[in-house]
C-alpha positions, -999 to 999 in steps of 0.1 A, spaced: -311 -205 -306 -300 -169 -293 -331 -144 -291 -327 -121 -324 -335 -83 -326 -367 -69 -320 -389 -54 -349 -405 -23 -333 -435 -5 -347 -456 21 -343 -495 20 -346 -503 32 -380 -520 60 -365 -493 72 -339 -477 107 -346 -442 111 -351 -420 113 -318 -415 149 -325 -449 163 -333 -461 191 -307 -494 174 -308 -481 142 -292 -462 159 -264 -497 174 -257 -515 146 -257 -493 125 -236 -494 156 -213 -532 151 -211 -532 116 -209 -511 111 -181 -524 133 -156 -560 114 -163 -544 78 -163 -526 78 -129 -551 57 -114 -564 39 -144 -546 8 -156 -525 0 -187 -526 -37 -197 -499 -54 -214 -506 -85 -236 -482 -107 -246 -483 -142 -267 -462 -163 -292 -472 -178 -324 -455 -206 -338 -451 -206 -379 -442 -241 -393 -423 -221 -421 -404 -196 -398 -405 -207 -364 -414 -189 -331 -427 -152 -331 -432 -130 -300 -456 -103 -299 -462 -76 -271 -489 -48 -270 -499 -25 -243 -531 -6 -242 -544 22 -220 -574 20 -204 -597 28 -233 -580 1 -257 -556 24 -275 -520 11 -278 -494 26 -261 -468 3 -276 -459 -26 -298 -431 -52 -300 -421 -86 -319 -392 -103 -323 -378 -119 -353 -386 -158 -358 -366 -179 -333 -360 -217 -347 -346 -246 -326 -330 -266 -345 -337 -306 -344 -305 -314 -320 -320 -285 -297 -355 -301 -299 -340 -337 -288 -317 -322 -263 -342 -296 -244 -370 -323 -245 -401 -312 -227 -381 -282 -211 -379 -266 -248 -412 -245 -248 -410 -232 -213 -371 -221 -217 -378 -210 -255 -410 -189 -251 -408 -176 -212 -371 -171 -207 -359 -162 -243 -385 -149 -263 -408 -137 -235 -379 -119 -216 -367 -104 -245 -401 -87 -251 -404 -74 -214 -369 -60 -218 -376 -36 -243 -409 -22 -228 -409 14 -221 -446 18 -206 -447 -9 -177 -480 -20 -175 -502 -25 -145 -507 -63 -155 -495 -84 -184 -522 -110 -198 -513 -140 -217 -527 -170 -234 -498 -189 -234 -491 -208 -201 -453 -207 -207 -452 -169 -208 -457 -173 -168 -421 -180 -168 -414 -141 -173 -426 -135 -141 -395 -140 -124 -378 -113 -145 -406 -87 -138 -424 -70 -113 -455 -68 -129 -482 -93 -121 -485 -120 -150 -522 -134 -159 -531 -166 -176 -563 -162 -195 -579 -194 -198 -618 -191 -203 -648 -168 -204 -668 -177 -175 -698 -163 -195 -700 -194 -217 -693 -217 -187 -721 -201 -170 -747 -226 -181 -725 -255 -165 -745 -260 -131 -712 -261 -113 -697 -229 -127 -723 -201 -113 -701 -171 -102 -709 -137 -89 -684 -108 -104 -652 -103 -90 -658 -134 -66 -639 -165 -64 -657 -203 -66 -632 -218 -45 -596 -216 -27 -567 -215 -48 -559 -246 -61 -530 -264 -83 -538 -268 -122 -530 -298 -140 -525 -277 -170 -496 -258 -157 -468 -254 -177 -436 -270 -165 -423 -262 -131 -453 -238 -122 -480 -244 -103 -513 -221 -107 -533 -207 -89 -569 -201 -107 -598 -177 -99 -625 -156 -116 -629 -118 -122 -656 -106 -141 -665 -130 -170 -630 -144 -173 -612 -171 -153 -574 -165 -148 -544 -183 -131 -516 -164 -115 -484 -186 -105 -487 -201 -72 -455 -186 -62 -468 -151 -68 -502 -156 -53 -503 -122 -43 -507 -110 -81 -542 -123 -78 -553 -92 -57 -536 -70 -80 -553 -85 -113 -587 -84 -93 -582 -47 -83 -567 -37 -120 -598 -54 -137 -621 -40 -115 -607 -2 -124 -607 -12 -162 -649 -20 -163 -665 -51 -176 -669 -36 -213 -628 -42 -214 -622 -72 -236 -595 -93 -226 -590 -117 -253 -598 -92 -285 -560 -77 -280 -546 -111 -288 -559 -109 -324 -543 -76 -326 -510 -92 -321 -517 -119 -344 -527 -98 -372 -498 -77 -368 -473 -105 -365 -486 -121 -397 -482 -84 -411 -445 -83 -399 -440 -121 -416 -452 -106 -452 -427 -76 -448 
């Protein structure tokens, strides 16, 4: 069940590495983007036919891709499913696929967002804060108990019953989103809040996961 080699794919509109325009582009953006965050998005897609695919996309503050990685499929056998039991997904997704994806990054982001609770296990291998996207609080605003001002907390951090095995969650609100970080890295909340403030409210944190899913589907076809 060891991780297999990564398939690295450049965005279709990217320039060749030796293209002088790319060098100029990097020079221009690097000087302007020092104070603006790059955001990573990491998830895992399960295919009944092939197994688990990991995908990792890094975007700059405008939403343009800086890099993308996806793994070859990883499929545990029946014996592994039995022996690992409920620890299989945290190990497979967090410590195998997630750690492998993180090790390939060339542009360490300011924050990594994920829609998979198990990806929070990657935090032990990374200096980069990892936040679990849970809901869009705009939709929840219709509920009487969910009224919240932008970038403010409804209540103190509290354990989450939906936390992945071995991790307690600190849940908070920023902008239109409800997010969680691992309780053992609760200082990540302040970083996530600040980086989202720099991005601005127009940045959709859920949309990049659609890009990853479509890119993985294309990789499967190829």
